[in-house]
C-alpha positions in Angstrom: 21.0 -31.2 1.6 18.7 -32.5 4.3 16.7 -29.6 5.8 17.5 -27.2 3.0 15.0 -27.0 0.1 16.0 -25.0 -3.0 12.3 -24.9 -3.9 11.2 -23.6 -0.5 14.0 -21.1 -0.3 13.3 -19.5 -3.7 9.6 -19.5 -3.2 10.0 -17.9 0.2 12.3 -15.2 -1.2 10.0 -14.6 -4.2 6.9 -14.2 -1.9 8.6 -11.7 0.4 9.8 -9.6 -2.6 6.4 -9.7 -4.3 4.6 -8.5 -1.2 6.8 -5.4 -1.3 6.5 -4.9 -5.0 2.7 -5.2 -5.1 2.5 -2.3 -2.6 4.9 -0.1 -4.5 5.8 -0.3 -8.2 8.5 2.3 -8.0 11.4 -0.2 -8.1 10.1 -2.0 -11.2 9.4 1.4 -12.9 13.0 2.4 -12.3 14.3 -0.9 -13.9 11.9 -0.4 -16.9 13.1 3.1 -17.4 16.8 2.2 -17.1 16.4 -0.8 -19.4 14.6 1.3 -22.0 17.2 4.0 -21.8 20.0 1.4 -22.3 18.5 -0.7 -25.0 15.5 1.0 -26.5 11.8 0.9 -25.9 10.9 -2.1 -27.9 10.8 -5.2 -25.7 11.1 -7.5 -28.7 14.6 -6.2 -29.3 15.6 -5.5 -25.7 15.7 -8.6 -23.5 16.4 -6.7 -20.3 13.3 -4.5 -20.9 11.2 -7.6 -21.5 12.4 -9.1 -18.2 11.5 -5.9 -16.4 8.1 -5.7 -18.0 7.4 -9.3 -17.1 8.3 -8.6 -13.5 5.8 -5.7 -13.5 3.1 -7.8 -15.0 3.8 -10.5 -12.4 2.7 -8.1 -9.6 -0.2 -6.6 -11.6 1.6 -3.3 -12.4 -0.9 -1.2 -14.4 -0.1 -1.0 -18.1 -0.1 2.8 -18.0 2.7 2.8 -15.4 4.7 0.4 -17.5 4.2 2.5 -20.6 5.1 5.7 -18.8 8.3 4.2 -17.4 9.3 3.1 -20.9 8.6 6.6 -22.3 10.8 8.1 -19.5 13.6 5.8 -20.6 13.3 6.7 -24.3 13.0 10.4 -23.6 9.3 10.8 -24.6 8.5 11.8 -21.0 10.7 13.7 -18.5 12.3 11.4 -16.0 15.1 11.0 -13.4 18.5 10.0 -14.6 19.3 6.9 -12.5 22.7 5.4 -12.0 23.3 1.7 -11.6 25.5 0.8 -8.6 26.5 -2.6 -7.1 27.6 -3.0 -3.5 29.1 -6.1 -2.0 29.5 -7.2 1.5 29.2 -9.9 4.2 26.2 -11.1 6.2 25.8 -13.5 9.1 28.6 -16.1 9.4 30.5 -14.6 6.5 27.6 -15.0 4.0 28.2 -13.3 0.7 25.8 -10.5 -0.3 25.4 -8.5 -3.5 23.2 -5.4 -3.5 22.1 -3.9 -6.9 20.8 -0.4 -6.8 19.4 2.3 -9.0 19.8 5.8 -7.6 19.9 9.5 -8.3 21.9 10.1 -5.2 25.0 7.9 -4.6 25.8 9.5 -1.3 22.4 8.7 0.2 22.4 5.1 -1.2 25.8 4.1 0.1 24.9 5.5 3.5 21.6 3.6 3.6 23.2 0.3 2.5 26.1 0.6 5.0 23.7 1.4 7.8 21.6 -1.7 7.0 24.7 -3.9 7.0 26.0 -2.5 10.3 22.6 -2.6 12.1 21.9 -6.2 11.3 25.2 -7.8 11.8 26.9 -7.6 8.5 29.5 -5.3 6.9 29.9 -3.5 3.6 32.9 -4.8 1.7 34.9 -3.6 -1.3 34.2 -4.0 -5.0 34.8 -7.5 -6.1 35.0 -9.0 -2.6 32.2 -11.5 -3.1 31.1 -11.2 -6.8 33.5 -14.0 -7.8 31.3 -16.4 -5.8 28.3 -15.8 -8.1 27.4 -16.5 -11.8 25.5 -13.9 -13.8 22.8 -16.0 -15.6 19.2 -16.6 -16.4 17.5 -19.0 -14.0 14.2 -20.8 -14.4 12.9 -23.0 -11.6 10.4 -25.8 -12.2 8.3 -27.4 -9.4 9.0 -30.9 -8.0 7.4 -33.5 -10.1 8.3 -31.9 -13.5 9.4 -34.4 -16.1 13.1 -33.8 -15.9 14.0 -35.8 -19.0 11.5 -34.1 -21.2 12.4 -30.7 -19.7 16.1 -31.3 -20.3 15.5 -32.2 -24.0 13.4 -29.1 -24.5 15.9 -26.9 -22.7 18.9 -28.1 -24.7 16.9 -27.6 -27.9 16.1 -24.0 -26.7 19.7 -23.2 -26.1 20.0 -23.4 -22.3 23.4 -23.7 -20.7 22.6 -26.3 -18.1 19.8 -28.2 -16.4 20.2 -28.9 -12.6 18.3 -31.4 -10.6 17.9 -30.5 -6.9 17.5 -32.9 -4.0 14.0 -31.6 -3.3 12.8 -32.7 -6.8 12.8 -29.2 -8.3 14.6 -28.6 -11.6 16.6 -25.5 -12.6 17.3 -24.4 -16.1 20.3 -22.1 -16.5 20.8 -19.8 -19.4 23.1 -17.0 -20.6 21.6 -13.7 -19.4 20.6 -12.5 -22.8 19.1 -15.9 -23.7 16.8 -16.0 -20.7 13.7 -14.7 -22.5 14.2 -16.8 -25.6 14.6 -20.0 -23.6 11.7 -19.1 -21.3 9.4 -18.6 -24.3 10.6 -21.8 -26.0 10.0 -23.9 -22.9 6.6 -22.3 -22.4 5.7 -23.3 -26.0 6.8 -26.8 -25.2 4.5 -26.9 -22.3 6.9 -26.1 -19.5 5.8 -23.0 -17.4 8.4 -22.1 -14.8 7.3 -21.2 -11.3 10.0 -18.7 -10.9 12.5 -17.0 -13.3 14.7 -14.1 -13.9 18.2 -12.9 -14.6 20.1 -13.3 -11.4 23.4 -13.7 -9.6 23.4 -17.4 -8.8 25.7 -18.5 -6.0 28.3 -21.0 -7.1 28.5 -22.6 -3.6 25.7 -22.3 -1.0 26.2 -21.3 2.6 23.6 -23.1 4.8 22.4 -21.3 7.9 20.0 -22.4 10.6 18.3 -21.3 13.8 19.3 -17.9 15.1 21.8 -17.3 12.2 19.0 -17.9 9.7 16.7 -15.4 11.4 19.4 -12.8 11.7 20.3 -13.1 8.1 16.7 -12.8 7.0 16.5 -9.5 8.9 19.5 -8.2 7.1 18.1 -9.2 3.7 14.7 -7.6 4.6 16.4 -4.4 5.7 18.3 -4.1 2.4 15.3 -5.1 0.3 13.2 -2.4 1.9 15.5 0.4 0.9 14.0 2.5 -1.9 17.2 2.5 -4.0 17.8 -1.2 -3.8 16.6 -3.3 -6.7 17.9 -6.8 -5.9 19.7 -8.5 -3.1 21.6 -11.7 -3.9 23.2 -14.0 -1.3 24.7 -17.5 -1.2 22.7 -18.3 1.9 20.3 -21.3 2.1 18.1 -21.3 5.1 16.4 -24.1 7.0 12.9 -25.0 5.9 10.2 -23.5 8.1 
């Protein structure tokens, strides 16, 4: 799409999230704790925990904080019992929005999420109202100029589900959620280091916004991202390149 760059949009989103995470590691610590509680404290046998640890390392989270978060999840240290909640709603121009949270107080969290939606031009919806527009998957993004043919061969060999070529020259490798780490490691061993990666909710169809709508949507996303209980915000919006 002319004027809409997958590479620029994902890099922009990643940069904004990393700015917040580098200032406070609490959200990643929550994810590490919940992941360890759900699947054990050994990242070699717990793909979700490995993803969370990698996220922490990506923003230079101290090792002792990572280790303590794992111990809270396995019960070696006392910790808060967080509950996973997903909210769905609509943003500017009907954009689909998914908000994943970890909280110890559901009443507080839903009030904060609803307030952010209402204040910035969106509205909180019902369970399932937009989730069908997204695919739960692993996603690895490679910079424009990557050898697509060689990457595709390596990705297929590694067990990836799909390889997508974007108009801006970037290449995406899509995996099953639990295969993300194995595919990422296999591609790295083959010489392909992704610029961005994670287990995500990938929009099946994108909703391009521009000008004022784009700015308004960014304010809504930022407001949701800034909430302490919010772990991830997913949307089908693609914004104009700046």
